[in-house]
N, C-alpha and C positions, 0 to 999 in steps of 0.2 A: 846334263850336269848333275842331275840327282843321282845318276849312276856312279858319279865320282864319289859322292858322299857315302853311298853303300859300299863302294870299294874300300874307302878309308876305313869306315868302321869294320869291315870284314877283316881287312889286314891287321888292324889294331887288336881286334878280339882273338884272332889266331896267334898273332905275335905274343900279346900279353899271357895267353894261356900257356904257350910252349915255354916262354921265358921263366915264368914263376914256377912252372912245374918242374923244370930243370933245376931251378935254385932249391926248391924244396926237396928234390930227389937228392941233390948233392949235400944238403944239410943233413938228411936223413942217413945217408950213407956215412957221413962223418961221425954220427952218433952210435954207430951199430956196436962199438965196443965200450960203450959207456952205459951207465944206468939210466940215462935220460931217453925218453921215447916221445916221439911227435904223437899228439893227440889223433891227428888225421893223417890219412895217405897223402902223398905228394900231389896226386892228380886233382885232390879237392881244392888246394890252393890255386891251381890253374883254372879250375871251374869258377872259383870265387873271382878271380881276375876277369874272366870272360864276362860273367853276369854283370860286374860292376861297370866295365867298359860299354857293354851294350845298354845298360840302364842310363849311365851319364850321357852316352851319345845321343840316345834317343830324346832325352830331356832337352838337350841343347838344340836338336833339330826341331822338336815341336815349338820350343820357346821361339826360335828364329822364325818360324812360320807365323806365330801369332804376332810378333813383333815387327814383322816385315812391313805392314802397312804404316806403322807409326814411325818407323825409322827411315822410311823410303829407301831402304837398301835391301837387296836380294840376299837371301842366306847363302847363295852360291858365290859371294864375292870372296876375295882372299882373306878378309879379317874373319869371317865366320869359319872358313875352312881351317885357318891357323888356330882359332879358338878350339875347334874340335880336336885338332892333332894335339894341341898342348894339354887338353883335358884328359885324353886318352894315355898320354904319356904319365901325366900326374897320377891317374887312377893306378896305373901299372906300379908307379914307385910306391904309393901308399900300400898297396896289397903286397908288395914285396917286403916292406917293413913289418908286416903282419906275420911273416913266415918264422913262427917261434914254436917251440915244443908246446907252450901252454895255450896257443890260440886254437880255438874250436872251429876250424874251417869247414868241417863237415856239417857241422850244426847250422851255420849261416847259409851254406849252399842248399841244404834241404829246405830251410825257411824261405830262400829265394824260390825254389821250385814250388813249394806250396803256395806262396804268394802269387806267382804266375798263374797257377791253376785257379785260384780263387778269381783273379782278375779276368781271365778268360771266361770263366762260368758266368761272373757278373755281366760281362759284355754280351753273352748269349741272352741272359734274362732281360737286361735292358733292352736288346734288340727286339725281343719278343714284345715287351711293354711298349716300345716305340710303334710297332706294327698295330697292336691293339689300339693304342690312343689315337693314331692316324685314322684308322678305319672308323673308329667310333666318332671322332670329331667330324668327319666329312659325312658320315651317315646321318648324324644329327642335323646337319645343314640341309641334307636331302629331305629328311622327314618334316622339316620346317615348311617345305614347298609341297610336299606329297604326303598325304595322310598314311600312316604306317598300316592302317587296316586296308587300304587300298593296294599297298605294296605286297602284304602277306596273303590277302584273300582275293585280290582282283584276278580275273581270267584273261584279261585283254593286255597284251604286251605290245606297245608300239611307242618306243622312246623318242620318236621324232618330234622335236619341239620348234617353235618359231624362233628364228634368229633376228628377224626384223618385225617391225610393227605391221607391214602389209601382209604377214604371213600368220594372221590371227587364228586361221583354221587349224594350224598344227599345234594342238595343246599337249599332246602326248598322253599315252596311257601306260601306266607302270604296274599292272597286275602280274606279278612274278609267279602265279601258280603254274602256269604252263612251262616256265622254265624249270621250276622244281620238279614238275611231273616228268619232264623230259630227262633230267638228270637221274631221277630215281628209275625210270625205265631202262636207260642204257646201263645203269649200275646192276639192276637185277638181271638183265641178259648177260652182262659180262660174268657176273658170279655164277650163274647157271652153267657157264662153260668153264671157268677157272676153278670153281669149288671142288666139283666132282672129279675133273681131270687131275688137278694138282693133288688132291688128296689121294687118289688112287696110285699116282706116280710116287708119292711119298711113302705109301704103304708097300709098294713093290721094292722100292730102293732099300727100305730099312729092314724088311723082313724076308723077302724072297729072292732079291737079286744076289748073284755071286759078286765076288770082289772085283773080277774083270769087268762084268757088265755095269757095275757101279761106277767104276772108273772111266767108262766110256759115256754113260748117260749123264752123269753129274756135270762134266764139262759142256756137253751139248746144251743143257739146261741153262749154264751160266753164259753160253754164247747167245741163246735166246733172250735173256734178261738183258744183255748188253747192246741189243739193237735199239737205235734211236727211234723214238715214237713217230717221227716224221716218216720213216721208212714203213712203219705199220700203216701210217695213213695213206701212202701211196698205194700200198697193197690192197688196203680196203677201197680206195677210189677206183683203181684199175681192175682189179680182179674180183674181190668179194661182192662189191656193189653190183656191178653188171651180172654176175652169176646169179645173185639172188633175184635181180629183175627179170632175167631170162627163165629161171624156174618158175617164178610166180606167174609170169605170162602164160607158160605151159600149162599151169594148174587153172588158169582163168581168175587169177587173184590180182587186183589192182596194187601195184608196187612202185615206189619211186626209186629212181637210181641212187638217191642218198637216202638211206633209212636208218631207223634206230637199230634195226637187226644186224646191219652191216657193221655199224660202229660198235655194237655190243659184242658180236663175234671176235672182231679183231682185238678189241680191248681185252676180252677174256683171254685171247691167246697170249697177249703180252703180259698179263699178270699171272699166267700159270706158274712161271718159275718162282714168283714170290710166294704163292701158296705152297708149292711143293718144297721149297727149300725150308721154310719155317716149320712146316708140318713134319718134314723129315727129321729136323732137329729135335722137335718135341717128342716124337715117337722114340727116337734113339735115346732120349733122356730119361725114359722109363727105366726103373731098376731092373736089372737082369733077374733078381731074385723073384720077381713077379712072374716072369716067364717060366722060370725053371720050377717054381711051385705049381704052375698050371700044367706044365708037361709032366711032372711027377704024379699028378692026379689023373693022367691019361687023356688030356685034351689034346686036339690036334693043333697044328700051326694056325689054321684059319679060326678055330674056335678060341685059341688063345687071343688072336688078333681082335676078333669081335667082343669078347666078353671081359677081357683083362686090359690088354694094352690100349685099345681104343677108349675105353671107359677111363683109364688112368690119364691118358693124354688129351682128353676131350677139352678141358680148359685151355691148354696151349693151343689146340687146333681152333677153337672158337677165336682166340686172340689172333691167329694167323688170318683168319677169315676177315675180322674187323679191320686189321691193317691193310688187306688186299682191297677192302671196300673203300677205305680212305684213298687209297692209290687210284682207284677207278673214278671216284668222284672228282679228283683234281686233275684228270686228263683233259687236255685241250686240243692237241694237234689231230689226234685220231678222229675226234668227234666233229671238228670243223671240217675235215676233208671226207668223212664218211657218212655223217648225218645231216650236214647243212648247218644253216644259221636260222631257219624259220622256227619261230615260237609258236608251236602247235600243241593244243591241249588234247592229247589222244593217248589211248592205250594200245593202239594198232602199231606193231613192231615194224610194219612195211611202209609206214610214213615217215616223213622227214621231221625230226625235232631238234631241239638245241638244249645246251646245258648251261650251267651257271658260269663256267670258266670261258665258254665260247662267247657268251654275251659280254662278259668283262673285256675281252680281247676287242670285240666289235665296238663297244661304247667308247674305248679309249684309243681307237685307231683314227688317224686323220686329224685334221684341224678342227678342234672342238672347243667351245667356250667352257672354261673350267668351272664356272659358277652355274651352268645350266643344269636343270634336273637330269638331263640325258647323261652327263658326264658323272655327276654325284651318285647316280644309280649304280655305277659300277662299284663304288666304295660299299654301298648297302649290300650289293650281291656279294662282295668280298668278305664283308663282316658275317653274313650268314654261312658262307662256306667255310670261313675260319672256325666259327663256332661248331659247325656241324663236324668237321675233321677233328677238332679238339676233343669234342665229346667222345667220338669214336676211338680216338688214339688213347684217351684216358681209360675208357673201359677195357680196351684190348691190354694196356699195360697192367691195369689192375688184376685182369684174369691171369696174365702170364706170371705176375708177382706172387699170387696166390698159389699158382702151380709150383713156382720154384721154391716157396718157403715149405711146401709139402714134401718135396722129393729131393732137394738138394741138401 
């Protein structure tokens, strides 16, 4: 039934727009041979009608949803539908009476657009604040049961807790150092792959590749960026992991079938398009005058790239790297399929490790008691991950903003 309301609103918006636009166009044509002129074009009167119907209709629907429990009637009954239709007709009539040469329809339409943009921006900010408040509130509940020093500096992670009194032995250990170290290890391995390869691809595409080659390579990179992470996870689980295990056995090195190296390699492969695309845009944004000046002084293309272009684009490239690091830290599917879920405090890339995102999924999967430290630990991990990615994104945006202020 809700689709009927949307259909009624859609028909009313389109009909009101077309009707009042045609009326305004007819009035405008009638005044062509006179000294009077309309302040706004006829289409703005149609836009004003459409915005007004959408606003009034949305208010009626929202009010109906809020009043439904008190009135014991659904908003989908004929009375509400009749009220909605009558309101749309009334709004169309009022906007029709405003079609005069003196009425500034364009000004009101622009104000509506600005107000909508402000409302959407406010909604995004409030959503972010809601996420922060929810994470902080639940994290404080967790730290009331587990000391924050144990969480931040403890090395033993075993979140299993007792669900009954006869399970007193299961007290749980919440030292997250092993989780943070696993996240850092996989992130470093991924950036060791994605950083150099992505940067070299960006340099080749921006400075050395011909236009036909660029038209071929660019779409291929976009396709690589569009592959779902779960597909990369299958690739790591079925191909990369066994290959690393076989190579390590031939070299006499102990290696697990699920390892940090497998997850790091595939994760680095996934974020190569991110590094290359952002770096390519930054390199192309370097003013051509810098290149021309270097060539005029006798420098070769490679010397110009090393001494002039790379130096000028370095802030933007650093920003691209930081954004890629944030993407690597937040990945879940590849890590859980390629590196496992074992919390292991090690720097050996051939061993299984886990990350913050994997543990959040593990802690919140299945039937859990919401007030238990095991469940609340997921919010604390989420808060740490949120703060870490927020800091990295802020640093990246600050660097990119400084670069843009300098060269744009």
